[in-house]
N, C-alpha and C positions, 0 to 999 in steps of 0.2 A: 276616904274610905273606899275599899275595893268594891267593884260592882258585884263580886262574888261574896261579899259580907265582910266579916272581920279578919278573914284569912290574910296573913302577911303576903305582900307581893314584892316583886323586885323593884327597887327604887327606879324612878324615871330617869332617863339619861337626858341631859341637856344637850341637844344637838344644835342649838342656836348659839354656838360659841362664835366669838368674833372672827377667829382665824378661819373657821369653817364657812361662815356666812359670806365672807369676802369672796371666796371662790364660788359659792353657790350663786351669788348675785351675778357674777360674770357669766356663769353657765346659763342661767335662766335668761339673761339678756340676749345671749347668742341665739337661743332656741326660740324665744317668744316675743321679744320686743321689736319695735319698728320705729325708726327715726321718721319715716314718711308720715305715719299715722300720728305721731306725737306733734309733728310740725303742723299737720292739718288741724288737729284738735286746738292747738294754740292760736290758729288764725280763724277760729270760729266755726270750723267743721265744714267749710265750703271751698271747693276748688273748681275753676272753670278753665279748660284748655280747649281752644277752638270752639266747636259747637257742643261740647260735652261738659256737663256739670254734675259733680257728685257731692251729695250732702251726707255728712255723718251726724248721727244723733248726738245730742250734747253729752249723754251718758251711755256708755256701751262697754262691752268687754270685761276683762278680769275685774273682780271685786277684791277687797282686802282679804276676805276669807279664803278665796281661791288662791290668791298669791301666797298666803301663809301656808296653805296645805302643800302647794308645789315646793316652796322653799324647804319645808320640813322633810318632804320626801327626798329631795336632792341631798339635803344635809345628812339624812340617815345613811345614805350610801358612802358619804365621805367619812362619817364617824365610825361606821362599821364596814370597812372595805372588804373584809374577808368573810363576814357572816352571811348566812342566808337571810334575805329580806323578803317578807311577804306583805301583801296588801289585801285587806278585806274588800273585795269587789274592785271598784275603780276609784281613783283618787278624786276625780271630778268627771262630769259627763262630756269629755272631749276626746275623740280618738287620737288626735295628734299628740296631746299631752300624755295620754296613757301609753302611746307607742314609745315615747322617749323613756318612760319608766321601765318598760319591758326591755329596752335596749341597755338599761342599767342593771339588768338581771334582778329586777324587782318583780316577784311572781304574784299574780292575782289569785286569791283564794275565793271560793264561792261565798256569796253573802245570803242567798235565799234559803239554803239548807246547810246545817252543820254536819258535813260529811267526814269521812275518815281522814281526809287531808289534815284536819285539825289535830287528830290524834298523833300525827307524825311530827308535830312541832316539838322543838326541844328548848331547853333553857338558854341555848346560845343563839336562838333565832330571834329576829326582829320582826315585829308585826306592826304595820302602819294602819291606823284607823282613818278612813277617808273623811273628807269634809262633811259628808252627810251624817257621820256617826255610824254606829253599828248596834244591832239589838243586844240587849243585856246577855242573852244566852251565849252569843259569840264572845263578848268581852269576858264573861266568866270562864269560858273554855280556854281562852288565850292566857288568862292569868293563872288558871289551874296548871297549864303547861309550863309556867315559869318564864315565859318569853319577855324580852325587852319590848315595851310598848311605846310607840310614837303616835300620839293622839293629835290628829289635825282637825278634829271636829270643830265646825264653825261656831263661834260664840253665840250667834243668833239662834242656832239650833238648840244649844244648851239652855238658853233662856226658856224655850218652849218646854224642854224636859223638866226644868224646875217647876214650871207652872202645872204640868200634868201630874207630876208627883204630888204637888200640893192638893190638886183635885182628889187624887186617890186617898190621901190622908184624911180628907174631910168627907169622904163618902160620896164624892161628886163624880159622875161618869164623864169621861172626856169624849166629846164629839170632835173628831179630827177631820178637817177638810183637807183631803189629799188623795194622791194616787196610791192605791193599796199595794201596787207592785213596785213602789219607789223605795229606795234604801232609807231615805230620811223618814218617810211615813212609818215604815216598819220599826225603825229605831225609836221613834217617838211613841208608837203604840206599846212597845215593850216597857218604856218608862211609865206609861199611864197605868200599868199594873201596880205601881207603887213599891215602896220598900218592902212591904210584907207580901206582895204578890196577889193581893185580894182586890185590887182596883179593877175598873172596867172601862172599856172604850168601844166606840162605834166609829168607823171610817165612812165618810160620805164624799162623793166626788162631784155630783151634779146637783143642779137645782131640783131636778126630778127626784133624786134620792132624798133631798132635804124635804120636799113637799110630802113624800111618803112618811117620813119620820114625824113631821109636824102633824099630819093627820092622825097618826097613832098616838101622839102626845095628847091631842085634844079629844079624840073619840075612842081611843083604844082600837082593837082590831084582832086579826088572826095572828096569834103568837107564833105558830108554826110557820106560816107564810113569811112573817117578818124575818125569822131566823134563816129561812131558806134563801130569802132575797139577799141578806147580808152575811151569808154563811162564812165567807173568808175574811170578813171585815169587822168581826166583833171579837171581844175577849171570850175565853173558853166558856165561862159560866154566865154569859150575858143573858138576861131576861128582860125583854122590853117592858114588861109590866112592872118591874121593880127598878130597873136601872135607867129609866127615862124620867124618874121623879125629880132628880136634881142633875142638871147638866152644866158642863163648862166647855166652852169652845176653844179649840186650838187649831193650828193648821200647819201643813207643810209650808215652810217659809217661802217657797218659790211659786206659790199659786197666784192666780190672777186676783189682784187686790179687790176689784169691784165685785167679783163673784163671791169672794170670801165675806165681804161686807154684807152682801145680800143674803147669804146663808145665815150669818149672825142675826140679821134683822128678822128673818122668817122664823127662826127657832125661838128667838126672844118673844116674838108675838104669840107663838104657839103656847109658850109657858104662861104668858099673861092671860091668854084666852082661857086656858085651863084653870089657872089658880086665882085669877083676878089681880095678880101682881107678879113682879119679876124676881121675887126672892129666891126662886129655885134655878135661876139662870146666872151664869158668870161668863165673862169674856174678857179678852185683852188682845191688843194688836200684836200679831206674831208674823206679819209679813216682814221679811228682812229688808233693811234699808236700801241695799243695792238693787234688789228686785223692784222695789217701789220706784227708785230713781230711774231705772231703765224703762219702766212702763210709763212713767210720767213724761220722760224725755221723748218717748215715741209718740205719745198723744200730742205733744207740742210740735213735733216734727211733721205730723200728718196734717197740720194746718197749712203747710207750705205746698205749692204745686210740685208734683213729681209724676214721672211717667211710670215708675215702678219702684218696688222696694226689695232689696235683698236682705234677708236675715241670716246671719252666719252663726253656726254652732252645731254641736252634736245633736243627732236626731233624738237621742234619749234624754236631752236636757229639758227639764220641765220649764225653767224660767225662759228659755229660748222659745219653746213652743208657744208660750203665752204671748210673747211678742208677735208671733205670726198670727195668732188668733185676733189680736187687737187690730192688726193692719189689714188683714184679708178683706174685710167688708169695705174698705176705703179705696183700695187700688190693687193692681196686680202685684202679688207678693210671692216671693220664692224663698223657701227655706233650704239653704245649701250648707254643706259641710265645709267647703273650701272652694278656691278658684277653679279647681279641677272640674267642678260641676258645670261651669260655663264652658261647654265643649266646642262651640263653633260660633259663627256669626249669627246663627238663628236657632240655637238649641241650648236649653238649660235643663240639667238634671236636678231635681229637687224632691223634697219629701212632702208627700201629701198627708196632712194630719188626719184627714177624714177617713182615708182608706188605709192608713198606717203602712204606706209603702212608698218607695222611691219611684218617680215617674219622669218622663221626658216631655217637656213642653217646648213648642216653637214660639219664639217671640222675636221674629225677624225685624220688626219695626224698631227695636232698640239698637241693633248693631249694623244692619245691612243697608240702611238708607242714609241719606246725607242730612236729614233734618236735625235740628237741635234737640237734645234730650237732657232731662234731669233725672238722675237716679239717686235713690236714697240707700244708705247702708246703716244697719245697726247690728248688734251682736249680743248674745247672751253673756251672763257673768262668768261663764267658763270658757269663753273664746279668747285665745291670745291675739295680740295685735299683729303678729306676723301673718296670720291667716287673713286678716283684714287688709293688710298691705298687698298680699298676693292677689286678692280679689280686685283691689283698686287698679293695680298694674294691668291685670288681665282685661278689665273693662276698657281702659284707655288704649291698650294695644289693639283690641278688636275694633276700636273706633279710629285706628290709624295713628295713634299718638304713642311715640316711643317712651320708654322708661326715663330716658335722659330729659325729655321735654317735661315730663311730669315732675321729676325732681327739681328741675330748673324753675318750674312754676311755683 
């Protein structure tokens, strides 16, 4: 059924034709694959050349959902070589991947506001829905314009949508753990309104947010203050005195697993403290498998001695940022977009999660002295292997080891 209702829509085009995907696989391999990284993964993720050792996490980089989204975007251009192709926002949160799509003349549309650019769409245009999905308002507009739609929404995200729609149908408010300015969270919130549009949701990000909600559940409070605090993070007609009576938990699939579990625990306890039982509380596991695997692999990796860790990925990538959060308390950790961020023997440009800005740090003990060093690398689910390879090569070159020696090893 169309997100716009029973209105007929243009049949979906199968862009995953065998003849198309053969060419797509070759293009994607050229742009994003790495023989060096694959060989290193096969040999256990550890390489030592001279006095330099690099460790790779057991799980890192592209997940199936990201690979599928990229494949579909590339296939769209081959199936529609002459059509205008648009993309709602970014296909994934990686600047290198999105640059390649721009070079294929795939034009990004805004995702935060439905502006006049959507009115200019025609029935001959192709619109790609990103891996995060898109809010129902955008989907309705695209279908209203009669465009071809290529939907790359991740299957894990759609599982969450099915659950929050079920909450709405049952009169249960969705409490969504996520970042309110993230595409996936906004898309999920729109589904939490339900098929009839009368569902409700509340978005929480932190444990502090959660404790505030828990206190209100148990003790009540100032309704006006509550709505001011969560003004941009609640459904239009949200009333905490009514809509916290029955709650169901969901989350942005790329959140930190341990934090989501703690939020679930605290909210469940609040319901039990208020009601004497947990009958008004529902939950299910909505952390995506790839996110969980990468977090678990990093925890395992942190048990090994390392001098520092590089986390590679787009600065707006939620799952990548959570890898940084996990590692920062344990050892020097640098969140970089690519090898270009390692600018010299003693300087690293990296993203500071706390100040939300790029900064320059000196870490000369890694590159400029002769002592043995062990460096760890992991990457978010939206980071291609070619960027990991470039980082590996840069590290070894700065340590005086040429690419040929690395390949030979």
